[in-house]
Phi, psi and omega in degrees: 000339182291332181275342180284138179280138179285133172225175183289345181271333181247009184302325184295344180279345186260161178294159183302319179302315178295321179296317180295319176300316179301312181297318179299317178294321179296316179296319179296318178297316179296319179296320179294325178293317180299314180298318180295317179294321178294320178296319178292318177297318178297323179296312180296323179295319180294319179297315179297319180296316179294321178296316178299317180296319180290325175296321177297318178295321178297313181296322180295316179299317179296317180296318180296321179295317179296319179296320179298320180294319180295321180293318182290332178291325182289330186284000000 
């Protein structure tokens, strides 16, 4: 039995200590995946936030140029 790999289907055949080690390893693996996904999501959110801010700056710059053109036409 020692050479057989523990899975969720045969876990009941192993001693409690082995089952606990298996569950702890699975939780650690799941937590690392969750952390990696959260880090990736935060990166995409930061990119999106920066893109929106730069679009706002661009629109503001265009509006200021247009206002400047209207003022110079009146003069």
